[in-house]
N, C-alpha and C positions, 0 to 999 in steps of 0.2 A: 179324338178317337183314332185309333190306328187302322190302317188299311192293310191289304195283303202285301204291299210293297211300300214299307214306310220310308219316309225321307230321313236322311242322316241327321238333320237338325232335331227331329222328333226323338230319335233313338238316343242321341247325346243328352237331350233334356231329360228323358226317362231314366237314363243311367245316373245322371246327376241326382235325380230325386231318390232313386233306389240306394245310392251309396252315400248320400249326404255330403257330397263334395263336387267341385267343378271338374275334377279330373286333371291329369297332368298332360300337357301337350308333348307328344313324341312325334318322331318322323312318321308322316302319313296318318296321323290319328291322335287319339287320346287314350290314356290308361286311367281307369277308375279302380278303386279297391273297396271291397266290403271287409270291414274289420270284424273278425270273430275271435273267440277265446279258445285256445287249445286245451287239451286235457290236463296239461300242467299249468293252467292259468296264465298263459302267455298270450298276449294279443297278437294275432297274425292277420295280414292283409291278403285277401283272395283277389288277384288281379283280373280285371276285365278290360280287354282292348277293343277299340272300335276304329275302323278305318274311316276317316272323315272326308276323303277325297271324292268318292262317288256321291252324287246327289241322292240316289236311291240306294238303300242298304241291300247288299247282295245276300242271298239265302245262306251262303257259307258263313257270313259274318254273324247272322242271327244264331246259327248253330254253334258258333264259337262262344257267344255270350251265354247261351243255354248250357253248354258244357262247363263253362267257368262257374256258373251258379249251381251246378249239379242238378239241372232240371231236365225234364223230357223236352225234346226239341219242339214238339207240337205246342207246348204250353208257353213258349217264350213271348209271343205277342200279347197274350193276356197278362203276363207278369209285367211286361214293359208298360202296358196300358193302365194297370190298376194297383199294383203292389206299392206299399209304402216302404220307407227305409227299414223298419223293424222286421218286415217279412223275410227278406233274403238273409238277414242276420240269423233269425230264428231257424230258417230252413237249413242253412249251412251248419248251424250248431246241432240240429237234429241229425243231419247227415254224418257229422263227426261222431255223435253218440252211437249211431248205428254201426259205423266203421269200427269203433272201439269195442262194441259188443260182439261183432263178428270176429275181431281179433282175439278177444278173450275166449270165445267158443272154440276157435281154431286151436288155440293154445291148450285148452282143456282136452280136445280130441288128440292132439299130438302127445300129450302127457298121459293120456288114458285116465284122466282124473274126473270124468263125468260121473256124478252120483247115479247109482242105479236104483230104480224103483222096483224092489223085489216083488211086491204084490202085482204090479203091472206086468212084469216079466212072467210070473207064474200064470197069469190070466192068458197071456199070449201063447204060452206053451200049452195050456189047457185047451185052447181052441185049435191047436195044431198048426199055428201060423209059423212057428219055428221049431226046430228039433231040440231035444234036451242037450 
């Protein structure tokens, strides 16, 4: 079980479980990756770096892990404690889908190609919420 100030060994083991790999040793730490599929069906690695030198993980390092996984920072301890390998992959794929939907909506707004619901617009005008 995780504490408020987890030790580095526990975080490294949790990241290995989440990513399904042992991580690559780098200067002052390890880099892990979560492999997700991009919108054009190409597999991409989302890197997660952890500094392994301090015995206790510093709060900024936990924040960096949360940011890499596109999670709220307050949720990172629960994720490290209980998520399986499939959960960060699914979460990152959902985040990708949401980004793509937002990009499509932004493009529709730029092109002014959003379909108009005439009946809804008439009802809004009828209630005086917008001018003719």
